PADRENVO-924440 format. One record per residue (C-alpha): x, y, z; residue in one letter. Coordinates in steps of 0.05 Angstrom, whole numbers, padded with zeros to 5 digits, always signed. Example, Ala and Ser with C-alpha at 12.3 -4.5 7.8 and 13.67 -1.06 7.14 Angstrom:
! PADRENVO-924440
+00246-00090+00156A+00273-00021+00143S
END
This chain:
! PADRENVO-924440
+01405+01573+02339M+01352+01587+02286S+01332+01657+02267P+01257+01671+02268P+01218+01654+02205D+01209+01702+02147A+01144+01729+02174A+01177+01749+02239A+01236+01783+02204I+01213+01828+02146P+01282+01844+02120D+01357+01834+02134P+01361+01899+02173V+01316+01872+02228A+01356+01809+02229Y+01420+01848+02240D+01395+01898+02292S+01327+01886+02326T+01333+01810+02328W+01406+01814+02350Y+01392+01863+02406L+01333+01823+02432E+01377+01761+02437K+01433+01801+02470V+01384+01830+02521D+01356+01761+02538K+01424+01731+02553I+01451+01797+02579G+01401+01797+02637Q+01428+01730+02657K+01500+01755+02651V+01486+01815+02695K+01446+01775+02747A+01506+01731+02763A+01475+01691+02820P+01535+01667+02860A+01496+01609+02890A+01484+01577+02822A+01549+01581+02784A+01528+01526+02736N+01468+01567+02715V+01490+01639+02723G+01557+01668+02740F+01603+01668+02801A+01658+01713+02824K+01730+01696+02808E+01764+01652+02859T+01837+01636+02871E+01824+01568+02840A+01820+01598+02770I+01889+01589+02739P+01924+01644+02699H+01972+01641+02641S+02002+01687+02589G+02019+01732+02558P+02001+01715+02487Q+02050+01663+02463G+02047+01627+02530K+01972+01617+02536V+01946+01553+02568V+01875+01535+02546P+01818+01551+02594L+01858+01597+02637T+01852+01672+02649I+01900+01705+02601I+01945+01759+02631D+01961+01802+02571D+01959+01876+02551P+01900+01860+02506A+01857+01846+02567D+01826+01915+02576W+01759+01945+02592R+01733+02012+02568A+01719+02033+02639S+01793+02028+02655E+01819+02069+02595L+01829+02143+02582K+01835+02172+02512P+01909+02188+02524A+01921+02113+02534D+01903+02096+02462Y+01912+02160+02421T+01973+02183+02381Y+01974+02253+02350H+02016+02262+02288L+02064+02321+02295S+02068+02376+02243P+02136+02350+02223A+02109+02279+02213E+02051+02306+02171V+02098+02347+02129A+02142+02286+02117E+02082+02245+02094L+02059+02300+02046I+02129+02308+02017A+02138+02233+02007A+02070+02229+01972T+02083+02288+01927E+02150+02258+01907A+02115+02194+01885I+02062+02231+01847L+02116+02271+01812A+02142+02206+01782R+02077+02198+01743G+02037+02154+01790V+01966+02172+01773K+01919+02113+01782D+01910+02051+01824E+01945+02005+01776E+02007+02048+01786D+01996+02050+01861I+01992+01974+01866K+02064+01971+01839K+02092+02014+01896L+02134+01984+01951T+02154+02010+02019R+02221+02031+01990E+02184+02083+01947D+02165+02122+02009Y+02217+02167+02041H+02192+02170+02113L+02255+02169+02156P+02219+02194+02218T+02146+02175+02210L+02160+02106+02180G+02197+02076+02240P+02148+02110+02288K+02087+02078+02254L+02121+02010+02254I+02137+02017+02328E+02066+02038+02346L+02034+01982+02306A+02080+01931+02338D+02078+01953+02411K+02008+01983+02416E+01968+01940+02368V+01997+01873+02346T+02032+01857+02412N+01998+01905+02458G+01928+01931+02473R+01902+01911+02405G+01882+01979+02378F+01906+02051+02369L+01874+02116+02346I+01920+02160+02305I+01898+02232+02295K+01921+02283+02244G+01924+02247+02177F+01922+02305+02126P+01854+02290+02095V+01841+02364+02080Q+01907+02371+02044H+01887+02316+01996F+01814+02338+01990A+01823+02357+01916S+01877+02305+01903N+01846+02237+01913R+01904+02198+01880P+01949+02233+01931G+01905+02210+01988L+01907+02139+01963V+01983+02140+01954V+01992+02168+02025A+01947+02118+02060F+01971+02060+02018W+02042+02075+02041G+02023+02063+02113W+01997+01994+02095A+02062+01977+02058L+02103+01999+02117L+02068+01951+02164L+02067+01887+02122G+02033+01852+02064R+01971+01887+02040V+01908+01849+02025Q+01857+01889+01984I+01799+01896+02032S+01731+01869+02014Q+01725+01909+01951T+01653+01924+01928D+01613+01877+01885W+01544+01878+01855N+01488+01827+01859S+01520+01785+01803K+01586+01780+01840G+01621+01828+01793E+01677+01865+01827V+01685+01940+01817F+01716+01998+01853G+01781+02013+01887S+01839+01981+01924I+01807+02010+01986F+01741+01988+02014N+01696+02049+02019H+01653+02047+02082V+01592+02090+02069T+01517+02087+02074V+01491+02064+02007G+01555+02030+01983R+01515+01967+01968F+01461+02005+01931A+01473+01969+01866D+01415+01922+01856V+01367+01953+01806Y+01295+01933+01818T+01234+01934+01773E+01181+01961+01772P+01204+02011+01825H+01260+02040+01782N+01307+02050+01839E+01367+02017+01869Y+01355+01977+01932T+01399+01988+01993K+01425+01941+02046K+01416+01962+02118G+01486+01991+02121D+01463+02051+02161D+01438+02006+02218K+01475+01982+02279K+01530+01932+02262L+01539+01879+02315S+01606+01861+02345F+01648+01817+02301H+01718+01802+02275S+01736+01803+02201D+01750+01742+02160Q+01805+01691+02164G+01873+01706+02194A+01876+01780+02177T+01922+01816+02225D+01913+01891+02221L+01852+01931+02200I+01857+02006+02188A+01799+02054+02179L+01814+02125+02156L+01757+02175+02167S+01746+02223+02109L+01682+02252+02138S+01637+02237+02197A+01562+02224+02198A+01514+02279+02220K+01494+02234+02278E+01516+02165+02303G+01562+02120+02263G+01608+02111+02323E+01661+02059+02318S+01659+02009+02375Q+01716+01965+02400L+01718+01910+02453V+01773+01864+02476S+01759+01791+02458A+01811+01771+02510I+01773+01809+02564A+01709+01773+02544I+01744+01705+02547H+01771+01722+02616N+01705+01748+02641E+01669+01684+02623L+01719+01645+02665L+01715+01695+02723R+01639+01686+02724R+01645+01611+02730G+01627+01594+02658R+01685+01550+02638K+01633+01508+02601D+01620+01565+02553L+01694+01577+02539V+01702+01503+02527E+01646+01500+02477V+01669+01563+02442L+01737+01531+02431S+01713+01461+02412T+01730+01442+02340P+01682+01406+02293G+01617+01436+02319I+01618+01506+02290W+01604+01525+02218H+01592+01589+02179T+01560+01598+02112A+01603+01612+02052K+01583+01667+02004Q+01601+01664+01931E+01613+01738+01931T+01669+01731+01981Q+01730+01729+01937R+01772+01692+01988S+01724+01633+01994A+01757+01569+01970L+01721+01535+01913P+01711+01460+01905N+01750+01422+01852A+01693+01432+01801D+01691+01507+01813G+01629+01506+01856S+01628+01531+01927Y+01616+01492+01990A+01556+01518+02027E+01590+01516+02095Y+01659+01516+02124E+01683+01493+02192E+01708+01546+02240T+01703+01563+02314Q+01697+01627+02355P+01757+01616+02400F+01819+01577+02379E+01879+01561+02422Y+01940+01547+02380H+02015+01551+02391G+02008+01586+02458G+01960+01639+02431Y+01885+01651+02434L+01857+01677+02368S+01784+01695+02356V+01736+01695+02297H+01667+01719+02319F+01601+01747+02297G+01534+01725+02325A+01503+01724+02256R+01560+01682+02228K+01533+01623+02267F+01459+01639+02260A+01443+01590+02205D+01381+01547+02200T+01416+01488+02168A+01470+01482+02220K+01433+01478+02287Q+01469+01497+02350L+01462+01462+02416T+01431+01503+02473P+01501+01510+02503L+01530+01535+02438Q+01473+01585+02431E+01482+01610+02502E+01557+01617+02491A+01548+01660+02428I+01499+01707+02461W+01539+01711+02526A+01599+01736+02485V+01554+01786+02449A+01522+01809+02514A+01589+01823+02548I+01612+01859+02485A+01551+01904+02487E+01564+01923+02560D+01589+01996+02561P+01638+01978+02616A+01673+01933+02565F+01668+01968+02498H+01692+02036+02473L+01649+02080+02428S+01689+02128+02386L+01667+02179+02334K+01722+02180+02283L+01731+02251+02259E+01763+02269+02191P+01836+02251+02194G+01828+02198+02248D+01855+02128+02236I+01831+02068+02275E+01883+02013+02274L+01862+01947+02306L+01886+01876+02315H+01834+01829+02285N+01853+01765+02323P+01842+01797+02391S+01792+01854+02382T+01719+01855+02360F+01690+01917+02326H+01621+01944+02314A+01585+02007+02292R+01526+02046+02318T+01467+02069+02276H+01485+02121+02223V+01446+02185+02206V+01478+02219+02146D+01468+02293+02130G+01454+02278+02057H+01430+02213+02028Q+01474+02184+01972P+01440+02180+01904P+01419+02108+01904H+01357+02125+01863A+01375+02136+01790Y+01326+02162+01737P+01332+02098+01696N+01374+02036+01686A+01416+02070+01633A+01437+02124+01681A+01455+02072+01734A+01496+02033+01684A+01534+02096+01664A+01554+02109+01736V+01578+02037+01745A+01617+02040+01679A+01650+02106+01700A+01672+02075+01766A+01700+02014+01730A+01737+02056+01679D+01768+02102+01730N+01779+02063+01795P+01826+02116+01823S+01766+02161+01836T+01715+02151+01890F+01648+02123+01866H+01593+02172+01850A+01551+02133+01899R+01598+02149+01956T+01608+02223+01939H+01606+02265+02002V+01560+02323+01986V+01562+02367+02048D+01614+02337+02095G+01563+02305+02140T+01563+02236+02109N+01601+02180+02142R+01657+02159+02094H+01717+02117+02113L+01767+02078+02073V+01797+02013+02097R+01854+01965+02085W+01876+01899+02114W+01948+01881+02127V+01984+01818+02146H+02033+01848+02196S+02107+01836+02192D+02111+01841+02268S+02060+01786+02280N+02096+01720+02291K+02038+01679+02318R+02024+01614+02280P+01958+01618+02242V+01902+01581+02278A+01884+01523+02232P+01810+01538+02227H+01823+01610+02207Y+01877+01597+02155A+01831+01574+02097P+01798+01642+02093R+01864+01680+02087S+01926+01681+02045N+01977+01695+02099V+02012+01628+02096G+02041+01595+02157D+02053+01658+02198I+02014+01721+02211G+01944+01716+02238G
END
């Protein structure tokens, strides 16, 4: 599968949105048509001949998986996947956080030294562990938690970081999430990944005297995050003026739907080792270097992997759209069939995360995406000169416990979330071999 040439795609934004949606539409029409008389070309209805297995832990390859993670948006109600923190639980979280701050914890170097034993959460702690286990890791694969006290910590950013970091510690081993880097691969910023428009606006260009910006306000296609990461959490600090909806879809439901529509051949190719590769990026800190310190240009992976009685997934249409690693027509169709089903509103949820909402999802079984973002106030990616830009970067590096000036919310209508990744203590699945190299979870956890 080769992307169009440079003349056809003027910038990466078009590659991520327009080009993607055109490909999805092309295959999507075929998915929807489902001519029953030509199962080898289109799709056919499920028959009794299609075997079932499951739940996760007892999965047989190329069977329909009977598991709580097989859900469709059309079948869910908000009450099915939403948990509201009680006033008592919020008060307990605030008290635990203030007790930690009173010990002199003031910056992120101090916060990194905290353990779960530092948090006194006798009621909320066990409840969060139970929810993450039953609803997310070993259940549906996602949960929306409402009521995190964002406003209480509005003028106390170290407190907000301490409070949200404690949730990560309760659930497992924290992996600092995709911290920001500039065009030279220099890391800066916080233990949390800040998800905002303009967060990559750090490439100073001449002679325009402004910072360039990636298309991080455009639609983000359905994908899973790297390696064998278990849990991903997004905490909303403020919502966009328009759009910026978080989208979730069950990878298990997509797997099952392909089989129900008579396309076992696509599931087979999606789970075939040795034919899928993704490009390595030097700026990805978890990429494994060669012995001489250089980076391999590609690494072997695969979208679906059956291992140890589980199905795990690692997907993103663009991950496999590389000119140097050509896909067969069947591989290409498989990728875009997955994307087309994911984009079907009957399958995916679209959720606008309001301030205080937390989205907790299971990366090995759930794909996520984001709709186009329209912020109420554009972040200051244009600086008056290079010296001013350097001063902002230096300030962020010197004081990582604050939010970057680039991500400052001016009027409460800018989309701003913070994220962490956790290797869950409750996840006992063996790591799928092709996903393990891009993670640090060890033998268990992803």
